[in-house]
N, C-alpha and C positions, 0 to 999 in steps of 0.2 A: 698205844693201839697195837694189837697183835698183827703179826705179819705171817701170811700163810704161804707155804711152799708146796707145790705139787710136782711130781715127776712121773714119767712113764717111758717105756721103751718103744721106739719106733719100729714097726714091722714085727712085733713080737708074735703075732699069730702065725706068720709064715715060719718064724724061727722054731716055734713049738711043733709045727707040722713036719719040719725037716729034721729036727734034732732032739725030739722028745726028751730022752733021759739026760742028754748032755745039757739041754736047756734048763732042766730042773736044777742041775748042779750049778749052772751059770747064774740062775736067778737067785739061788741061795747065797752065793758069793756077793751078788749085786745088792741084795737086801742087807747083808751084814755090813758091807762097805758104806751104804747110805746111812744106816743107823749110826754107825761110828762117826761119820762126818757131820751129821745133823747135831748129835750130842756135843761134838767137839766145838761147834760154833754157837752153842747156847740154845739150841732148839730141842724140840721133842717130836718124835714120830707119833702121830695120833693113831694112824692105821695104814694098812697096806690096801691099795686100790688096784686090783688087777696085777699088773707088773710094775707098779710104781708105788710111791709113798705119798702120804698127806701128812705134812709136818707144820708145827706152829712155832714161831719165835716171838717171845715176849721179852725182847732184848736180844743181845747177841749180834751175830753178823750173818743174816740170811744171804746177802749178795756174795760175800766171801765164800759161804758154804756152797752156793750154786757153782761158782767158778771151780772150787776144789772138786766137786762131784764130777764135772766135765773132765778135768785133768786126770783124776784117778781112774775113772771108768775107761777113758780112752787109752790109758797105759796098762790096764789090767789084761791078763791073759785068760780068756774064757774058753780055752780049749777049742774043740771042733766047731763050736758055735761061731767063733770068730768075733768080730767087733760088735759091741752093743752100743747103739746110738740112743742116748738119753736126752729127752727134752725136759726143760724146767720152766715152770711158771711161778711168779711171785706176785702176790696182791696183799694189800693191807686194808683193814677196816674193822668196824665193830660187828661181831657176829654173836648169835645166841649161843651161850655156853650150856651144854647139856652133859653134866658129869665131866668126863674127860674129852668129850667130843665138842664140835662146833657145828652149828647149822645156820642156814639163812642165805640171803642173796649174795653176800660177800664170798661165801664158799662156792656158790654156784658160778660166780663170775671168775674166780680163780681156776676152777675146773675147765670152763669154756676157753679161757685164755690158753691153757695148756694145749688144747686141741688145735689151736691155730699155728703152733710152732712145728719145727723140724728137728730131727735128731741132731744133737750137738748144740742146739740153740737154747739161749736163756732169754725169756720174755718177762717183762714186769710192767706194772702200771705206774703212772706218776705218783699215786698214793704210796706205793711201796718205795719208790725212789726217794721221796721226800723224807720218809721216816727211817731210812737205812743209810749208813755210811758207804760211800763208793770205795771199793778196794784200790790200793795203789796201782797205777798204770791202767786201770780199767776205765772204759768210757761207755757212756750211754748214747745210743743212736735212737733218734726219733723215727720210728717206723710208720708214723702217720696215724690217722683216726680210722678205725675199722668197726664194722658191725660184726660181732661174734655170732656164733650159731645158736645162741639162746634168743635171738631176735629182739634183744633189748636195745637200749639207746647206744649210739656209737661210743667206742672206747679208744682213747689214745693209748698206743702201745709203744713201749721202749724195748730196745735190745741191749743186753749187757755184752760188751766186747772186751777182749783182753788179748794182748799179743801172744800169750802162752797157749791160748786155746787152739786145738788142732783144726777146728773148722771155723772160718770167719765169714764165709759167703754162703747165703742161703736163698732159695727161691722165694717168691712172693708168699706172704702169710696165707694160711689155709682158713680164710675168713669168708664171710658171705660176699665180700667184694671181689673174690677171685673169679667169679663167674657172673654173667648178667642175671638180674632178677628184679622182681618188684615186690618181694616179700615184705609185708608191713611190719614195722617195729611193734613190739608188745610191751605193755607197761608193767607186766608182772612176770616173774620168772616161771619157767616151765618146771613143773614138779612131777617127779616119778615117771611112771609108764615106760620104764626101761624095757620090759618084756614086749610091750606093744610096739615100741620103736624098733626093736631088734627084728620082730616078725614082719613089720611093714618093710623094713630095709631088705629083708630076705626076699619078700615078694617083689619089691621094686627092681631088684637086681636079677630076678628070674626071667629068662627069655619067654616063658610061657604065660607071664602075667604082665600085660601092657595096660590094662584098665583095672585099677584097684579102687573099689568103693568102700569107704568107711561108713558103716551103717550104725544108726543109733537114734534114740529120741533127742529132741531138742534139749540143749543145755548139757549134754553128756560130755562135751569137750571135743567133738569131732574136728572142728575148725582148728583149734589150737594144736591138736595132735597132728593134723595134716601139715600145718605150717612147720612144726618142728621136724617132722619126718622129711619134708622137702628140704629144709635147711641142712639137715644132717647129710643128705645125699647130693647136695648141689654140685660137688666135684665130679659126679658121675655123668653130668649132662653138659656137653661142650657149649651148647647154646642157652644154658641156664634153666632156671625154674621160674614159673610165672603163675601168679595167683589171680584167679578170675572170680570176683565176687558176684554171685548170681542172685543173692537175696533181694536186691532192689528191683529185679526184673519182673515185669507183670506178665510177660508172654514169651514163649520160646523163640519168637521171631527175632528177638534182640540178642540171642546167644552169640550169633556170629559176630556182630559188631562189638559186643562186650569182650569176646576173646581177642579180637583184633586190637581193641583199645589197650587191653592188658599187655599184649605183645608189642605195642607201639607200632603196629602195622597199619598202613593206610590203604584203603581201597582205591581203585582206579577206574572211575567212570561207570559205564553202563554194564559191563560184564558182571555176571552174578557174583555178589560178594562172597558167597560160600565157596564158589569155585576158586576165587582168588585166594581165599584163606587156605584152602586145601593145597593149592599149588605152593603157597609160601611155606607151609609146614612140611611139604614133601621132602625137602632137603635139610631139615633141622633135626638136631639131637637135643631134645628138651623135655621137660616135665611140666605138664599143665595141672594146676591144682584147681579143680572146678568145685567151688564151695557152695553148698546149699542148693542141690539139684532137685529136691523133692517136689517143688511146685512147677517144674518145667519138664516133666517126664516125657511129654510129647516131643521134646527136642532131643531126647537121648540118642536117636539114630545118628545124629551128627557126630557123636563121639566115635561110633563105629566107622564112619567115613574118614574121620581124621586118622584113625589108626590104620586104615587100609591105604591111605595115600601117603602117610608119613611113617615109614617103617622104623624110624629111630625116635618117634614120639611116644611118650608114656603119659598116662592120665591118672591122677589121684583125685578121686571125687569124694565129696561128703554128701550124704543124703539120709533122710529119715525113711526112705523107701528104696528098694532095689530098682536099678535101672532096667533090669531084664534085657540085657544085651548078651549075645553069645560070648563075647570076649571078656565079660565081667568076672572079676575075682572079688568076692565079698569078704569084708573083714568086719566082724561085729565089735563095736566099741562099747564096752560096758563101763560101769562106774569105776572109780579109782580103787586101788587095792585097799581092802577094809580089814580092821582087826576082828578076829572071830570072837565068839563067846564060848567059854571064857578065854581071856587073852592068853595066848601061848608065848608071846614075846612082847617087847615094849610097844605100846600103842603108837608112839611117834616114829616107829620104823615103817609104818604103813603110809602109802602115798596120800590117801584121803586125809589122814590126820596131819601130815606134813603140810598139805595145802591149807587146811583149816588154820593151823598155827601161823603159816606165812601170811594169810589174809588178815588174821586178827592182829598180827604185829604191824601190818601196814596201816591199819586204822587206829590202833591203840599201841604205839611203840613201847609203852611201859608195862604192858600186861605181862604177868608171869604165869606159866603153866606148870603146876605141880602134877604129880602122878594121878591124883583123882581127877584133876581137870582134863588131863589127856584121855583118861578113860571115858569121861563124859563126852569129850569131843569126838571120840571114836563112836559113841552111841549116836550122836548127832549125825555123823557121816553115814552111819547105817540107816538112819531114818530117812535120809534123802537118797538112799541107794548109791552112795558114792558119786552122785552127780555133781560135777564141778560147780555149775551155776548155783545149785542149792547150797553147796558148802560155802561158796563165796558170800551168798546172801545171809546165811546164818552167822558166819564169822564177822560180818560187818557190824553186828550189834554188840560186839564185845566191848565197844567203847562205853556203852551205857548199862549193859547187863552182864551178869555172870554167866559162865558156860552152862551151869545147871538151870538157870532161869530160861536161857534160850531153848534148851532141850524141853523144858516143861511146856513152853508155849507151842513148840512144834508138835509135841505129842497131843496136846489139846486139839489143835487144828487138824491133825491127821485123823483123829477119831471122828471128828465131824465129817470130813471128806469121805472117809470109808463108809460112813453110813448114808451119805447123801448122793455120792456119785460113784456107784459101784461099777459102771461101765468104763471108768477111767483106768488105764493100765496102772499097775502098782507103782512103777517109777514116777508116773505123772501124779499119782496121789501124793506121794512124798514131796514132790516139787511144788505142787499146788499148796501143800501145807506150808512150805516155806514162804510162798507168796502171800498166803493169808496171814501168816504170822507177821510178815513185813508190813502188810497193809494195815493191820490192826495197831501197829506201833507208830504209824505215821500220824502227824498232827493233821488238823482239818485242812490247813492250807496245802500241805503236801498231797493229801487225798484229792483235793480239787485239781491240783496241777498234773499229777502223773497220768491220769487217763487222757487228758487233753494232749499231752506230749506224744501219745501214740499215733496221732495223725501224721506226724512227720515221716518222710521216707528219705533214706540216704543221709541222715544227719541234719543238724540245725544249729544255729548260733544263739547267743544270749538274747539278742534283740528280738528275734522271731519267737523264742520261747516266752519272753516277757509279753509281747503284744498279742500273741495268739493264745497262749496257755496261762498267762498271768504268773509265769515262773520267774521270780527275781533271782539275782545271783545267789542269795542266801539259800533259797529253796533248791536251786540247781545243785549247789555245793552239797547240801544235806542229802539230796537224792543220790548224788554221786558217791558220797561217803557210805551210803547204804547199799551200794552196788546196783542200784536200780537205773541209774544213768551213767553212761561211760563217757569219758573225755578223751578225744583223739589227740594226736600229736599236733594237729593244726588248730587246737583250741575249740573245735566244734564238738557238739554233744551227739550221742547216739544211744539208742535203746537196743538191748538184746531182743531178738525176735519173740522170745517167750515172755519177756516183760511187756512187749508191745501187745501180745495176744491177751495177756492177763488184764492189762490196763484197758485194752480195747473193749473187753467184755463189760467192764465197769462203765465206760463211756456209752456203749450201746444201750445199757440199761437205763440211761437217762436221756431220752430223746431231745428234751429241750437243750441240755448241755451240748449234746452232739451237734444239733443244728446251729447253735450259737457259735461253737468252736469252728465248725466248718465255714460259717460265714466270715468269721475273723480270718481264718486261714486263706480264703479266697481273696478277700480284700487286701490282706497284707501282701500276698505275692503279686497281685496286680500292681500295687504301688511299688513293690520291689523291682518289678520289670521296668516301670517307667523311670525309676531312679537310676537304673544302670543301663540306660539306652546309650548307644554310641559304640564305636568300634575299638575303643581303647582296651589295652590288655587287662587293666584292672577290672573294668566292667565285665568283660568276657569271662574272666576267672571267677568273679563273684557269681555270675549267672550259672556258670558251669557247676559250681559246688551245689547249688540249690535247684538244678534243673529238674530233678525228680519231684521235688515239692512244687515247683512252678507248674510242671505238667499236670500233676494231680489236681492242683487248684483250678487250673484252666478247664480240665475235663469236668470237674464238679460244677463249675459255672455253666458249662454247656448243658450238663445233665439237669441242672436246676432251671434251665431256660433263662438264666440271667444274661441275656445276649448283650446288654450294654457293657457289663463288666467283661464278659468274654471277648467282645469286639475290641475293647481297649487293649487287650493283650495280644491281638493278632500281629500287629506290625512289630512290636518289640521282640516277640518270639521269632518272627521271620528274620529280623535283623540279626539276632543272636546266631541262628543256625547258618545264615549266610556269612557273617563276619568270621565265625569259627570254622567255616568250611565243612560243617556237619550237615551237608545237604541231604544225605540219605536219611539221617535221623529226622530232619525237618520234614522230609517227605512222609515218613511213617506217622509222625505226630499229627501233621495236618490232615492226613487221610483219615485218621481216627476222629479228629474233630469234625470233619465234613460229614461223618455219619450222623451227627446230632443236629444238623441244620439242613435246610432245603432252600430252593429258590424263593419260596414265600417268606423267608426270614430276613429279606432286605440285604443291606450291604455286606453283612458278615459272610453270607454265602459266596458272594462274588469275590470278597477279599481272600477267602480261603482258596477259592478255585484258581485265581490267577497266580497265587503264590505257589500252589502245587505245580502249576505250569512252569514257574521259575525254577523250582527244584529239579524238575525233570530236565529242563534245558541245561542247567548247570552240570547235571550228571551225564549229559550227552544223549539223553533219550529224546531226540528231536521229534520223532513222529508223535510220541505221547504228549510232548509239550505242545505241539501244534494242535492236537485234538482238544486239549484242555483250553487252550487260548481261543480256539474257534468257538467254544461255548461262551467265552467271556466277551468276545468282540462285539456282538450285537447289543450287549448290556452295559457297555462302557459308560454310557451317559447316566446310568443309575448311580454312579459314584458321585458323591457330593463335592469332593475336592478336585479342583483342576489338576493339582499335583498328582493325585492318585490316578486320575484319568491319563495323565501324561505317562506315568510309569507303566500302566498296563499296555497302552498303545506302543510304547517304546519296546516292551518285551515282545510283543507280536512282531515288530520289525526285526528284533534281534534273531528270532527263530527263522524268519524269512531270509535274513542275511546269511545265516549259517547254512541254509539249504539252497543258497544261490538264487533265491527269488528276489533279485535286486529291485525290480519294479515295485513289488510289495513292500520291501524294506524302505525304499525312498518315500513311498506314499505314507506309510505309517510313521516314519521318523519325522517327516515334515509336519504331520499333524501333531505328533508329540511335542515338537519344537514350539508350535503355536500355543499349545496348552501350557507349556512351561513358561513361555513368555507372558501369557495371561496371568499366571500365578505369581509372576515376579521372582521366579527362582533362578537366579543367575548360575548357581552351581549346576542345576539340571540343564540349563541352556548350554553351558559350556560342555557338558558331557555329551549332549546330543549333537552339537556341532562337530565334536571330535569323532563321534560315531559316523556322521555323514561324511567326514573326511576319510574314514576307513572304507566306507562304501565306495567313494570315488577311487580310492586306491585299488580296491578289488576290481573295479571296472577298467583300470589302466589310466584313469584321469589323474595322473600323479601331481601335476601342478595345482589343480583344483583341490585335490585331497590335502595337499600340504597347506594350502591357504585356509581351508576350513579347520584343520587341526590347530593351526597357529591361533586362529580366532578363538577357538574353544579353549585353548591352553591359557590365553590371557585371562578369560573369565575364571577358569579353575584356579589359577594362581591367586587371583583377587579374593576368591572365597576359601583359599587354603584347603581345597579338596585334594589331599595328597593321593588318595586312591585313584581318582580319575586323572590326576596329573600324570601319574605313572602310566596309565593306560594310553593317554594321549601321546606321551613320549614314545611309547612302543609303536603306535601307528606311524608316527613320524620316522622312527627308525626303520620300519618295514618299507615305507615309501623310498627312503634313501637306498635301502638294499635293492629294491626292484629296479631303480634307475642306475645301479652300479656304483653308487657313492658309498663304498664300504667303510671308509674312514669315518664319515659322518654318521653312518648307521651304527657303527660300534660306539661312537660317543653318545648317541642318543639312548641306545640300549643300556649303556653303563649308567647314565644319569637316571634312567627309569629304575634300574636295579637298586641304586643307592637310595632313591626315594622310597621304594617299596620296602627295602630292608630296614630303613629307619622307622617305618610305621608298622612293620610286621605283616604287611599285606601279601600273603602267600601266593595268591592268584597271579598278581603282577610280578612277583619275584620269579615265578616259574616262566611267565611269558618273556620277561627280559632275558633270563638265562637261555631260553630257547632261541631268541633272536641273536644273542651273542654266539651261541653255538653254530648257527647258520652262517653268520659272518665269518667266523674262524674257519669253518669248513670250506667256504668259497675262496678264502684268501690263503689257505694252506696251513693254517695253525691247527693241525689235526689233533694234537694232544689237548690243546685248550678247548677245541670243539667237543671232544669226548667228555672232558670234565664238566663243561657247562651243560651239555645235553643230559648227562647222567644226573646232575643236580636238578635240572628242570623236570625230568621224568619222576624223580623222587618226590618233588613238591607237587606236581600235577597228580601223582598217585595219591598223595596225602589229601589233596582237596577234591579228589574223586572227579577229575575232569577227563573224560574219555577223549574229548576233542584235543586237549593238550597232549595227551599221550600219543595220539595219532600223529600230530605234526612233529613230535620229537622222534618217534620211530622212523619217520621218513628221513629226517636229518641224520639220525644215527646210521641209517642205511647208506646215505651218501658218503659218510665218513668210512664205513666199512668197505664200500666199493673203491674209494680212493686208496685204502690200505691194501687192496687186492684180496680181501676176504669175501669172495663171491657167495659162499654158502651163508655167511652171516648176513650179507646184504640182501640176499634173496629172502631169508627168513623175516628180516625187518620190513622189507617192502611188502611182502605177502601179508604180514600182520597189519600193516597200514591199510592195505586194501580191504582186508576182512573186516576190520573195525569200522572203516568208513562205510562199507556196505551195510553193516548192522545199524549204523546210526543215521543213515541217509545223509551223509556228509560228502557232497560231490567233490569238493576240492581235494579231500583225502583220497577219493577214488582216482582222480587224475594223477595225484602224486604217486600212488601205488603202482599204477600202470606204467608211468614214466620210469620209476625206479626199476621195475621188473624188466622193462625194455632195455635199459642200459646194462643190467646184469646179464641178460641174454646175449647182448653184443659182446661183452667181455668173455663170455663162454663160447663165442663163435657161432651162435645160432641167430643169424640175421633175420630169418623168416619169423621166428618167434618174437624177436625184438620189434619187427615191423608191426605185428599184430597188436602188441602192447602199446606202442606209440600211437597207433591209429585209434585205439580205445581211449587212451588218455586225451588225444586231440579232440575227439568227439565231445567228451565231458567238458574240457576246457572251453571249447567254442560255445557249448550250450550255456556255460556260466558267463561267457564273455570275459574270460580271464586272459589278458594278453601275455602275462609272464609265462604261465604254464603252457599256453598255446605256442609261444616261441620255443620253449624247451622241447616240446613234442615235435615241432617242425624240424628242429635241428636233429633230434633223434631219428626221425624218418629219413632225413638226408643221409645221415651216417649209415643207417641200415641199407639204403639204396646203393651207396658206394660199395659196401661189402658184397651186395648181390650183383654188382656190375650194371645196375640201372643208372647210368650216369646222367641221362636226361632227366629222369625222375628226381635224382638227387639235386641237380642244379635248380630245378623248380622249387623244391622244398627249401633250399638254402636262400634262394632269392626271396621267397615269401617271408622267411624268418627275418632276413635283413630289412625288408621293407617295413615289417611290423616293428622291429626294434628301433629303426630310425624314426618312425612316426610317433612312437611312444617314449622315445628317449631312454630305452633300456640298453645301457652300454654293456651289461653282462651278457645279454642275449646276443648283442652284436659281436662280441668277442667269439662266442661259441659258433655263430653262423660263419664268420670269416675263417675261423680255424677249420670248420668242416668243409667249406668251399675250397680252402687251400689244399686240403687232403685230396679232394675230388680232382682239382686241376693237376695236381702232381700225378695222380693215378692215370690221368688222360695224357700225360706227357707235356702239358702246357706249363713248363717250368717257370717262365717269366711271370705269367699271371699268378701262378701258385705262390711265388716268392713275394709278390706284391700283397696278396691277401694275408699271407702269414706275417709279413712285416706290420701291416695294419693291426692284425690281431694282437701281436706282441706289444705294440705301442699302447694300444688301448688297455690291454691287460695290466701292463706295468703302471699306467696312469691310475688305474682303479684299484691296484693291489690285488688283482685276481691272479695270483702267482701260479697256482696249479695250471691254469690255462696258458699262462706265459711259458711254463715249462713244456707244455705240449707243443706250442708254436715253435719253440727252440728245437725240440726233437725233430719236427718235420723239416725245419730249416736245415738242420745238420744233415738230414737225408738228402735234401736237394744239393747241398754243397758237395757231399761225397759223390753224388752222381755226376756232378759237373766238374770234377777235377779239383775240388777244394777240400781234399781229405784232411789236410793239416788243420784247417779252421774247423772242420767238422769235429775232429778229435778234441780240440779245445772246448767247443760247446758241450760235447758229450761229457767231458771230464768235469766241466762246471756243473752239469746237471746231476752227475753221479751221486753227489753228497748233499743235494738240496733237500732239506726236511719238508719243504712244501711241494715237492714233486710227487705226483700220484705213483702208486706202485707199478702201474703199467708202463709209465715213463722210465722208471728205474730198470725194469726188466729189459725194455727195448734198448736202453743205453748200454747195458752190459753186452747184449747180443751184438750191437753195432760196433762196439769197441773191439770185440774179438775179430770181426771182419777187417776193420781198418788197421789193426796191429800188423797183420800179414802184408798189407799194402805199403805201409810206411817203413817197416823195418824196426828192429828192436830199439836202437838208441834214439832215433828220431821220434819214434812213438812215445818213449818214456819222457823225453824232454818236453814234447808237446803236451803230454798228459799233465805234467807238473805245472806248465803255464796255465792250462785250463783250470786246474784245481785251485790256483791262486786267484782266479777271477772272482769278482763280486758283481751284483746286479748293476751297480753304478759304473763299474769298470768294464762291463761287458762290451761297450761300444756299439757301433752300428753292425747289425746282422744282415 
C-alpha cells in the first residue's frame, strides 16, 4: 500500500511579501533539499504544490524521511529569509493512479491532514504508522480524534516525535475542533472550486462584506461550497461557525428559533425571542451559515438586524434568489469547472470531471477510466451544466452502464425537454434531463416508491419509509446507490430538495396515489406519537427527529377534517412540547392548528384552547394565559374525561396562584382535587395536594402547607411520579426557608435537585438550584449562591420561563448587594421589577421594590428607600404574603432610623416582630431584632440594644443565618467600644474581618472601626488583641 507524504512552509505568504527575491532563492534550496531526502529514503516527488511537495513511497522509509526533513531544514541557512518552518503529513491508502500521479479521497485526506499541523510538526494517520517502520528513538504521540476541514468523518491523528527535533511542543491542531461549530459531516469529499473558495475567503475577511449570499439554482452545490468555505475560515471566528438549515421551515416566523437552536441558545420567557437572540449575538464573533433562504425571503430583514446588533457577526447565506438587503454581497455559484471543446488539457484536470470520477468510483470501485471515457465524462458534465447534483446522479449509473450509454440517455432526454418545456432555464433543462434519465432506468417498484417518499420533511427512517411509501431496505439501498436518496450519519434517510420536487410532480399527477399516501402518512405518525408518549429521553429524542413529519401529518388531518385522528394527536404533541420545554414552538403549532377548528367542532377545540393557555402560562404570559383559560372555564364540563376536567381546572388555579389571586386558586384547586379523586388518579391527587401546600405556604400558613405537601408526597412516591416529587420537595424546601430552617431547606432542595437530575426534568432542576442559591445567599455562602443561581438562570432561560428568570434575578441582586456591588444590584432588582410588571407577577414586583429599597439605603438615600419599601409592602399585603411583608416592614424601620424617625422605626420593627412570631418566621425575627437593636443604640438605650442584638445573634447562629450574625456582632462591637470595652470590641472586629460570610458593608465598617480603636489601645496591645480575635471561631466566640 503506497504511503503519501505532503509538506508545506508555514507562513510562506508573509515570507514572500517581505523577502521576494531572497524567498525565491530560499525556496529553490528548500525544493532541492526535499527532493534529495525523499529520493534517499526510497520515495519519489510527484509534484510541487505551492511551497511544498507531494511525494509517494512504495517501500522505503517515509517516517525517517520526515524526521530528516525537519532536521536538515532547521539546520539550513536560508539567508535573510531566516528560519523556514516546514510541516509534514503522512497518510497511507489505495489511490487511483493516473500516469505518474495519484487521485482520490486518500490524497485529499493527506492534504487536509497537512493543514492541521504547525511548522516543525510531523503528523500521520494510523494507516501510515501501521505500514511504516518507526525510526530509532522516535515515538508516536496519540493526538486524539479530530474532524479535518474536509468535513468528513473524524480521523485519529498521530504525531511523530524525536529527541533531535528542534521543536517538540505545539499548540492545538488546526482542525474543526479548534473552535465551536455544528458543521455537519459530509459523506463525500469536496472536489475542486479552489478559485471560488479563495474568492469567498477574500470576501469573508473583507470588513465591507458582512453578508455574503451564494446565489445559484438548486443542485448547483451552494450548500456544500458554503460548508467548505466556513470550515476553511473557522479560525477567523472566536465563537465559531454555525450552520442553520432553513430548508425544513415552512414560514419565516421560525427563523429566529431555528437560529437559536443551531447556536444552542435558549430563550427566556416572555421577552421577544428576536430581541433575546439579537442581544446574545451582540457580543459574539461568529459566522452564521444560513442555508436555503429562497423560500423565506420575507424574513430576510432579520439578517440586517443581526448585523446591526452584532458588529462581529458575519453571515454566509445560500439562496436561489437575492435577499435584496443593503448589506448583501452576492456571489454567483456556477457549475463546476468544465473542459472546453476541443479539450486544451487533460479532461480529468477539471473539477466537474474529477467529481464525476470520484462519484463513479464510489458506486463502482473497479471501474476504469481511459482517455475516451474521460472525454465522454466531460461531455456529460457539460450536458448538466457542471451542476454537482446532475453529475452525481449521472455517475451513479456507472455500476450498470458505460459512460457513453449514460451520455446517450441524457442527450435523448434533453432533446425531449428542450422541445417540451422551453420556459425552463437552460441549467434546469439539463438537470431535468438527468432526472428523466434516472426515472426511466428505475424499475416499477422504485418508480412507485420514490414519489411517495417526497412527502417526508426533515428525513425519515426505514420503518416509516416501508409503512408509508412501501420502500423496503432493498429499494432504499438501490435509490441511495443511484443518489436519489441520501443516508445521514444517524442512519436516517433524506431527499435532496430537487429530487423531492421532481418526485413530487410525479405523485401530484396521480391523485389516487397522493391521497392514499397522505392517509398512510397521517395514520403512521398518529400511531408514532402514541408509541412514544412519556417523558423519557428516548421518546423525546425519537419525536424530535420526526417532529417536522408529525406536524405535517397533524395539519393534514386537520385540513382533511379528520378530527378523530387529529384529536388523538393533541395530548401526545402537547406532552412532547412540555417535556422538551419547547413551549414557544408548541404555542405556534397549536395556534396554527386552532385555525382549522372552531367551538362547534367539539372537544378538540377546547383541548387546543386550554393547552394554548398552558403554553402561555409556562412562558410567563400570565395575562394572555388568563384570557385563554377564561374562554375555557365555562366549557370545562364539555370534556368527557374527569381527568381532563381536573387538568384544565388545575391550570386555571395555577394562573390565579401566580397572579396572587389566592381565593380563586383555592377554589379551582379544590375542585380539581375532587375531579382527580373521582377519576381515581392518585398521581394527580398527590400533585394537587402539593400545590395546595404551596398555596398555604404563600399565605404564610406554613404548618398546614407542610402537612399538605407531605400528604401529596406520599402519593407521588407511591406512583413514582418523579417530576412532581421534585416539585413537592421544592415546596417543602421553600417552607423550611421561610421559617428560617436553612439546614432543612438546603437538604430538601438538594434532594429535589438529585431527583430532577436523575430524570432530566429541567424545570425542577432550575427551581431546586434557585432554592439552593437563595439558601446560600441567606447563610453567607456567596460563591455557592452565585454558582447555583447562574446555573438556574441558564436552565430557566433554556426552558423559557420568565417567572424563573425573575426570581433568580432577585436572588442574584441580593448576592450583589452583599458583595457591595450596588450598581449590579440595582440593575438586577430593576430587571426583576420590569419583568414582573410585564408579566403581571405581583410577588416579583414586591421583590423588585424591596431590593431597590435596600440598594437605596446602601447608597445613603433613605427617602428613596422608604418609597420603595412602601410600594413593596403594599403589594405584599395585597397578596397576603407574610414573608415579603416582614422584609418590607424591616426595611421601612431601617429607613426611618436613617431619617431620624425613631418612633416610626420602633413601630415598624414591632410590627415585623409580631408578624414573625405569629408565623414562626425566624429569619424575619433576626432581621427585626437586628434593626431594633440599631435603633436602640442610636437612641442611646445601650442595655436594651445589647439585649436585642444578643437575641438576634443567638437566633442567627441557631439558623445559620451568618451574614445577619456578622451584622449583630458589628453592632455589638460598637456598643462595647462606646462603653469602655475597646479590647473586646477589637477581638470581635478582628474575628469579622476575614469572615467569608460577612457582607461587604460589614467588612468596610470593620476596617473603619479598627482604625479608630488602634489609636485608643496603642500599638502593641492592639496587635496582640487583633491576633487573638483572628484566632477565634464561631464556636469559640463565647458570650458576647
